[in-house]
N, C-alpha and C positions, 0 to 999 in steps of 0.2 A: 295406703291404697289410693288409687286414682279416683276421680269423680265417677260416680255411678257403680263403683265396685265395692261398696260397703258390705260387710258380712251380714247375712240375714240372722235374725235372732236364734235360729236353730243350727247355724253353722258352728262347728267346733274346731278348735285348733288342735292338731295332732302333730306329733313329732315321731319320727322313726329313727332308731339307732341300730347300728350293726356292731356286735361285740366281737372280741378276738376269737370266739369260737364259731363264728358264722351264723349266729342267731340274731333274728330281728326282734327288736323291742319296740313296743308302741308306748308312747308317753302322752297322757291326757290328764289334764287337771292335777298334775303332780303324782298321778298313779302310773306305775310302770308294769308292763306285763310282757313276757316272751310270747310272740305269736307264731314262731316257727323258724325253721332253718331258711337261710337266704334263698336258695333255689326254689323251694316249695312256695314261700311267700311271694316271690316275684312272679312265679307262674300263675298263682291264684289271683294276684292283683291284675296281671295282664288280662286274664279271663274276665274278671269282674269289670274292668274298665272298657273292654271291647263290648261286653254285653250292655253296659250302661250307655255307651255311645250309640248303639242301635235301638235302645229302648227295650231290651229284652230282659231287664232285671226285675224280678219280683221283689219289691221293696220290703217284703216280709222277711228277708234274709236269705232267700234262695233264688238262684238264677236258673 
């Protein structure tokens, strides 16, 4: 990371993988979970990121 871009203590590293069946996996701290089919996950991520961009996200888990 460049200067001034260090991860905050609460930041987590996540990886996402797409399997041969079109399912998205989330990988965190060595744990893997299927979070859904590619199209649905992409749509939800787009909605979440758009809401986060304008500050409309309820950080309790609901937008």
